[in-house]
Residue, then its C-alpha position, 0 to 999 in steps of 0.5 A: m500500500n505504501a508503494l501504491v499511495g506514495e506515502k509510508l502509512s503502514i510500518i514495515t518490518s521482517k517480523a510477522q503480524t506487524t500491522r495491527h489496525r486497518i489503515m486506509g490510504i487515499v489516492n485521488g486523480e482528476d476522475f477517480q478516488i481509490v481508497y486502499s484498506d490495509t488490514p492486519g495479517i490473519v492470526n491463526n488460533p488467536a491467543y488474545k482479545m487483541h488478535e480476535l479484534m485484528n481478525k475482525f478488521i479483515d472481515t469488515a474489509l471484505i464486506d466493504a471492498d469493491i476489489i480485493l487485493l490478496m498479498t502473498e509471496v512465491g512458495k509461501p503457504f496460504a492455508q486459511e481456506d475460510i478466508l479464501d471461501k469468504i473471498n470467493r463468496a464475495g463475488i467481486p474482482v480479486l487481484v492476487i499480488i505475488n510479492k518479492i519475485d526479486l527473490s525467486d525465479q520466473e519458473k516458480v512465479v509462473a507456477e504460483m500464478a497457475i495455482w492461484d488461478k485455480r484457488l480463487l474465482s474471478s481472480e487475476a494474478i500479478p507478480i510484483s516487487a514492491l521493494n523495486k516498484f516492479n509492476i506496481e503501475k500494472v496493479f494500479d491500472r487493473i484497480l482502475f479497470y475494476l473500480p466501480e463508478s461512485p461519488p468519492y467517499f473522502s475529500k480530495d485533499e485527504f490521503t488517509d483516515k488516520s490521525m497524525r497521533f496514530f502515525v506517530s505511535e506506529i512509527i515508535r512501535e516500528k522502532i520497537l519492532t526493529n530494535f527488540k526481539k522475542e516477545i517484546p515487540y508483541s507485548a508493546e503498545v504505544a499511546v500518544e498522550e500529547y501532540k502540540e504543534e508550535p511555530r518552530i517545533t512539535r512537542i510529542t509525549a508518548n507512553i510505551f505500554v508493556a505487559r511485565e516489569s521485566q519487559k519495561a527494564i529491557i526497553l529502558g536498557h542499561l542507563g536508558k540507552a535502549i529507550k534513547k535509541v528508539g526515541t532518536q530513530a523515531r524522532i528522525d522518522i516523525e520529522e521526515f513524515t511531518g516536515k517539522k522539527v520534533f521534540l519527543e519524550l517517551t515513557v515506559k509503563v506496565k499494563k498487565d494483560w492489556r491485550d485482553s482488556e477491552t478498556q485498554l484495547k479501545r483506548f489503543g484504537y482496536e474498536h470497530 
């Protein structure tokens, strides 16, 4: 979606289940408006209430969609037959986007396309490399081809449905995913408490919530070095995203079982 929209709206890491929310990216032209809806990945056997809500984002997106883009990779198993059944029952055009073909070869890509032609009705497989921007234009053209006529849903000057606070929290969370291993990234959530724009600088205060005291100690690091590194990396990206100088203050707090707390999940934006 970042490649299609031209803005970095969804955070990118090599770790699974990076995206937790449904994020909309809006592209406007003279005679069209495309609203991309990037959903979390499918969570098999949800372990927490948070996972259940993440899966509901997918169900909602399937109901709303005029076109479905199913993102996969060459040789990557896709065993969620219930999702494929829902897509087939939806009866709308499906573009199977086979990504990371730069890491494969032509024979394997062609075989993968043939597999998806059989698995999904009304589908069209398109091999791409999002990293190298290969075939992105073809995906865009096919979306325009299938797009039904209707009035625009959003104002022409909007490019997302999310607030600046949301993107700040996602940038910070991306740095946590990048800098920490094992359970730490999956136990952490970020909430922006203050976002104050001044003439020369934007002042931001954010809390990083974790599930245990031991996780708090790891994120803080020895003499606060780990949290300082996260803050510095996040500040640089936030400044690039907003185009303004930023003062960023981070605090780490413990909220036991926040992933199963409806109150906390609502606060973090997991409500539907």
